[in-house]
C-alpha positions in Angstrom: 9.0 10.5 -8.8 8.7 12.8 -5.9 11.6 15.1 -5.2 12.1 17.8 -2.5 15.2 19.8 -3.0 16.4 22.1 -0.3 18.8 25.0 -0.8 20.0 28.1 1.0 21.9 26.5 3.9 25.4 27.5 4.9 27.7 29.1 7.4 26.4 32.3 9.1 27.6 34.3 12.1 25.4 34.6 15.2 22.8 37.2 14.7 22.7 36.7 11.0 19.9 35.5 8.7 19.3 32.8 6.1 16.5 31.9 3.9 16.0 28.2 3.1 14.1 27.1 0.0 12.5 23.7 -0.8 11.2 23.1 -4.3 9.0 20.1 -4.8 8.3 18.1 -7.9 6.2 15.0 -8.6 3.4 16.1 -6.2 0.4 18.4 -6.4 2.1 20.9 -4.2 -1.0 23.0 -3.4 -2.6 20.0 -1.7 0.3 19.4 0.8 1.1 20.6 4.2 4.8 21.6 3.9 7.1 21.6 6.8 10.7 22.3 7.9 12.3 20.0 10.5 15.8 20.1 11.8 18.2 17.6 13.4 21.3 18.6 15.4 24.1 16.1 16.1 23.0 13.6 18.8 19.5 15.0 18.9 16.2 13.8 17.5 14.6 15.4 14.5 12.2 18.2 15.5 9.6 20.2 13.9 10.6 23.8 13.2 7.5 25.0 11.4 4.8 23.9 9.0 2.3 25.5 6.7 -1.0 23.9 5.6 -2.4 24.0 2.1 -4.6 26.8 3.3 -1.7 28.8 4.6 -2.1 28.2 8.3 1.2 28.1 10.1 2.6 26.4 13.1 5.9 26.9 14.8 8.1 25.4 17.5 7.3 27.7 20.4 10.9 28.8 21.0 11.3 29.8 17.4 8.3 32.1 17.1 9.3 35.6 16.1 12.6 34.5 14.6 11.6 32.1 12.0 8.9 32.5 9.3 7.6 29.9 7.0 5.9 30.7 3.7 4.9 29.1 0.5 4.6 30.0 -3.2 2.2 27.4 -4.8 3.0 28.8 -8.3 6.6 27.9 -7.8 6.0 24.7 -5.8 8.3 26.1 -3.2 8.3 26.5 0.6 10.6 28.9 2.4 12.0 29.3 5.8 13.2 32.8 6.7 15.5 32.5 9.7 16.7 35.6 11.6 18.8 36.4 14.6 20.4 33.0 14.3 22.0 31.4 17.3 24.6 28.7 17.6 21.9 26.3 18.9 20.2 26.7 15.5 23.0 24.7 13.9 21.5 21.6 12.4 20.6 19.9 9.2 17.3 21.3 8.0 14.9 19.0 6.2 11.9 19.8 4.0 8.8 17.6 4.5 5.6 17.2 2.5 2.5 15.5 3.8 -0.9 15.3 2.2 -2.6 13.4 5.1 -1.6 11.9 8.4 -2.7 8.6 6.9 0.1 8.7 4.3 3.8 8.7 4.9 5.4 12.1 4.3 8.1 12.8 1.7 11.4 14.2 2.8 14.2 16.2 1.2 17.9 15.3 1.6 18.5 18.1 4.0 20.7 21.3 4.0 23.3 22.1 6.6 22.9 25.3 8.6 25.9 26.2 10.8 25.8 29.3 13.1 29.3 30.1 14.3 31.7 33.0 14.6 
């Protein structure tokens, strides 16, 4: 079955950095657009960034320059490098895999990121 397993979340001070990883199994990873979403308490889930199978990236406007998405097809893994973290970045971060808009995406279980002093 398909599994997306996120890791790398945790508690970090404002201004710090974290790198999230999501390793996929059960899919042909190289065919999928991979994305990171986040959901803060009381707010809807939102797109953070995604990267197509061709390597094209897309970011939430307000996160450009601080967050970087990348992928390693040999490792079936997508990364999210987060820098200069702010308290408002606190959320559960979810990995997403979608091969086509006509098909339902797969989701990971989420990893908590807390930015606090």
